[in-house]
N, C-alpha and C positions, 0 to 999 in steps of 0.2 A: 556477310562473310560468317559461316560457321565456325564454332571454337576449332574443330577438327581441322579445316581447310587452313585455318590461321596457323595451326600448329605446323602441319604438313608444309606450308610454305615458308616458316620460319627454318625447317630442316632443310629446305632445298637452298636457302640462303646461304646457311652454315656451310653446306657442302660445296657450292661454288665458291666461297670464299678460303676454304682449305685448298681445293684445286689449285686457285690462283696463287696461293701461298707456296704450295709445291713447286708449281712453275718457277716462282721468282727465285727459289732455294737452288734449283736446277741452273738456271741461266746465270746465277752469280759465280758459277763455277769457272766459265770462260766460253768461248764458241768452238772448242773441239770436238771431240767425241761425245761428248754430252750434249752440246747443240744438236749434232746429227742426231742423237738417240732421239730428242725431242722431237726433231721433225719427223723423223719415222714414225713415232708414237701418234703423230698427229693425222697420219695418213689412214684413212678408213681403210678396213679389210672386210672383204666378202664373208670371213669366216668369224669376225668380232662382232659383238653385239653393238647396236649404235648406241654411241655416247650418250649418257644421263647428265652430264656434268657435275657429277658427284665425285667425291674422293672415293677410292676403290673399296673401302671397308664402310661406306654410307649407302645403305640401301635406298632406292628410289622412293619416294613416299605415295601411298596410295590415297589420292585426294579424294576418292569417293568410296573409301571404306567406310563400313558402317558401325566398327568396332569401336567400343566405348574408349575414349581417350583417357590417359593417364591422369589421375587428378593431381593436381599441384597441391602441394602442401599449404595449409592456411594457418595463420596465426590467430588464436582464439582472442576475440575482444569483449572484454567484459561489458554486460549491461549498464545502463544508467543506475538501475535499482542497486547493483553488485558495487557500482563505484560509490554511491550514496551510503551503503552500508559500512564499507572500507573507511569511508572518511569517518563516519559517525563512531567507529570502533577506535579509531585514532584518537578522535576528541575524548571519547569516554574515559581513555587510559589516562589522560592529562588532568581528569577531575578528582576532587577529594570524594570521599564517602559522602559528606553532609551534602556536596553540591550534587552529585549522582541521585541522591534520594530527593531532594527539592525538584529535580526535574521530573519526578512522577508525580506531580500535583498539578492539577489545574483547576483555576478558581475562577472567582467572578468579583471585579472591581466596577462598582457603580459609576455612572456618570459618563459623559461624552468629553472630558479633559483627556486627552493623552497623555498628559503629566502625571496625573493619578496613576495610571497604568504602568507607566515607565518606572516612577518611583517604587511602586509594589515590586515590580520585576528586578530591578536594580537591588533592591534590598533583600529579596527571597529566592531570586532564580527559580520561580516555578517553570514547568514545562509549557503554559501558555494559559489563556483566559477563555472563559465562556461568555458570549455576550446574550444579555438578556434584554427586556424591553426599555430599560433605563439606559441603555447604550444606545438606542437608536431613536435620534432625534431629528431624523431627516431622510432622504432618499439614499439609496444604496452608495453612491460615490461619495456622499457627504461622511458616511460612515467608514468607507475606505480610506478618505483623507485623514481621518481620525486615527486609523489603524496604522496608517503610514508611518505614523508618529512615535511608534513602538519599535524599539530593536532590541535584540538580545545579544549578538555577538557577531562578527564578520563571518559569513558562511553558515549562518542559522537563523532562522525565524522562530519568533515563538508562535505556537500553534494556536490560532483563533478559531474558536468553534462556536457553533450557534445550533439551536433547535429549529431547523426549517423542513418541516414536513409539508407544509400546505394546509390548506383549511383552518382547523380550528387551532393548530400549532403553527403558527408564522409569526417571525419577528419584524422581518422587513414590511414596510408598509406598501409596496409596489406588488408584493407577491399575492396577487388576486388570481393566480394559478390553481387548476383543481387539486382538491386534497384527496386522500386516500377514500374517504365517502364518495367522492364522484367517481374517482378513477377506476376503483374494482367493477363498476358497471359497465365501463367503457374498454374499447379494444386495448390491447397491450401497448399500441403505438402511443395511445394516449399518455400512457405513463411515461414512455422515452421523452415524448415533447416536453411534458410538463418540468420533468427533471432537468432536461437539457437548458431550457429558460431559467430554471431555479439556480442551476449551477451557474450560470453566466451573471444572474444578478449577485449570487454570493461571491464571485469574483470580484466584482465591481465594489462590494463591501468589504473587501480586503480579507474575507474569511478563507480559511484553509481545511477546515474540518465541519463538515454537515453530520449532526446527529438526526439525518432525516429520514432514515429508511426504516419503516418499522416492519420488522419480518415475524410480528406476532400473528397467529391466526385463530380468529373465532367466527362463529355465526352466531352467537349468543347477543341479542341487542342491549342484554342486561349488563354486561362485561363494560367497565370503563374505558376500556382500551376499543371498543366496537368501532367507533367511528373513525379510528386511525389506522385501522388495519388495511391491507393493500388486497386482500383476499379473504373469503369466508372458507375457502378448502384449502388443502396444501399445494394443489396443483395452481390454481387461480393466483395465490399468492406468491409462489415461487416464481411464476412468471413474472410477475411485475417488480418484485424486489429485485431479480437479475436486470430487469429493464431499467430500473431507477439507478442501480449501480452502474449500469455499463453507461449511462447518460453522463454520469458525474465523473467517469474516468478522465484522468488528465487536467482536470479542471479543479475539483475540490477533492478531499478525501472523503470516502462514504463510511459510514457507521451503521451497522445492523443492530437492531434493539427489539427487544429486550431479552436477551439470551437468559435462560433456555425456552422462553416463551411465555408471554403474558396472557395469552389467549386462552389458558386454562383454569382462569380465576375470574371472578366478576369483581374481587376486592381490589382497592386502589393501594398501591404499595407506597404512595406519598404519605399515607396516615397510618399504616398498619405493615405488618408482615404477613402477606399472605401464605396460605399453605395449600399446596395442591396434592391431591391425590390421585396419582395417574403413574402407571407403570412405565419403567423405561422403554419397554417394547413399544407401547402407545406413544409416548414421547418421540421415540425415532418415526413413526408412521405419520404423526399428525404435527408435530411442531417443528422436528430437525430439518425437513425438505426446504422451507425457506431460507434457513440460515446457510445450508448447504448450497443452495443456489446462488444466494448473494457471495459467499466466499468463491464460489467457482468464477462469478462476474469479476471478481477482482476487489471486494471491499477490504480497506485497509485496517478498519478497526471494527470490533464487535463489543457492544456494551452489555455489561451484566445487569440482570435486575435482582430487586431485592425481595426475591420470594422463595420459598421451601418446596422443594419437589421431595415430599417424605420418603418416597421409594428408591430415591438416590442418595440423598443426605438430610441431615437433621438441621443444618443450618441454611441461611439464605445462599443461593446461588453466587452471589456477589463475593461471599466469603468461604467458598467450598472449593477445596483442592480437588475434589472428584469432579465438578462439573468442569474447572477449567482444563482437566486432563481429559476428558470428554471432547471438548472443543478442539484441542489442538490434536489429539490423538484419533477420534473417530472422524471428525470434520475436517481435518488436516489445515486447520487455519495457524498462519505463520505471523499475523501482524499483532497490532496493538489491542490488548484486552484493556477496556476502561470500564469503570463501574458506572451506575447511574450516580446521581447525585448522593453523596454519603452522608449529607444532612438528613436525608431520609430515614436512615437508620435511628438517627437520634429522636426524629420527629415520631417514631413508631410507637413511643412510650414503653418499650420493652426493656427493662434494667440493665438487661445484658450487653445493650447496645447503646447506653448513655455516655460512655466515655470516648470522646473523639480521637484521642490517640490511639487508645486500644484498638479500636475499629480500624484504624489506619494500618495498625501491624497487623492484624488478621487480614486485611484485604490483601495487602502485599504478600503474605505469607500463602495465601491461597493462590496466587499466581498472576494478581493484575499487575499491568504496566503502568497504568495512569489512573488516579484517583481523581474523580471530577466533585467540587464543591460549589453550588450555586450559591456562594457568598464569599464575602471577605474573611479569611479566617487568620489566626495567628500560626504562621506556618514553622517557625522556629521550635516551638516545643513539640510537634508532632515529628518533626524531622529528628530532633533528638530521641525521641522514643523509637524511632524506626531503626536509627543507628544502634541504639543500644541492643535491639533485638537481633541485628547484624553481628555485633561484637560478642553477644551470648550464644551465638549458634542457632538462635530460634529461624532465622532467615541467613541464607547461604548468600555471600556477595556476589557470587558468580551470578546469581538470580538477578540481583540488582543491576549487574553490568549487562546482562542480555536485555533487560526492562528498557533501560536507559539506552542501550543501541538501537532498539526499535522506535523509540521516540526521537532519538536524534536523527536517525534515517528519514523519519517524515519531516523533522525541521529542517533538514538539508534540502529534501526535495521541495518544500515550500519556499525556501529561499531562491532556490535554482528557478522556479516558476515566477517568481517577483523580480528575476535579475536576469531576463532572457539574453 
């Protein structure tokens, strides 16, 4: 039955009911003249239209009418993402400034003992952990059992991240799936298949964030990132970046790296601060499309690289307000901005980046939501330095709040996925 016919029949039923009620009201007055009137009205007249069974003021419905039905008002129902953000906002408002700042850090705690991670989590309250090789002592389910022993608080899960690109960068022993060096010469469907299976492995391992989608573009075999790029031109890269993100959707949170694009330099930012001499227009044509494609596919995080695009800013992108504005303004990204390993800045040997706490203040002031450290760090003094920057007005507390809401929103979604 169509909606139109259902509504028409409803009107018919209402009319019959009203007619019956009218008759009851008349008969209740007695069997005198009123009764005679009713009897008379029930006698058909050749000059009267055939009865419709409707009350006099209700028109007979046209069951075959093609006119659009009057829509019923509907109540707006929030999406799960909106509910998660509302929950996160409420939780954020109950946190101290120090606790909010601590949430903006992701660190590494070595070994396979969940008690060590839990002790660090309880004492420091970071937003999560990154798993490296020393955390993986067995198959994915074994790693998952370890991660299940780590808890943040009711309703939230710490973010558990990993670099699982495939190929040369794979932490899980079972990940023999093709990496970018093979995928870029295969049909796009191969990228979808590989990242679908990879996401399933990560779920078994208790991982919620994959730093696994390299959105950099280069055709230069001399580049240190060459073997890890999904495409050697913007279109090929964009297609596979989008495919990898779509394959992970709903299973793990996807990360695009290394914004604004590491393919423009041969230098390795693990040991230096590379400088790129590329115009903004060239960047928009060559490097931006892959990140835009990944954002369009639903990537929840974008990782900032420690490299300088001198035409845009004189400082590394990870510390650049301008680059963060471009990511959110030009590319429309609304998710979590995360740095590459902050210890790389110290390893560069550049005196300006020798102080850990100062680097953290600069990174947050630039617009990063989450600061990554591939090592166990003494978090308390860094949190204190950032808090001092907030209290002095160098960093707005509203910015801290927004970053924390973004992180807590992911933590909430991660918790819900583990508590179906």
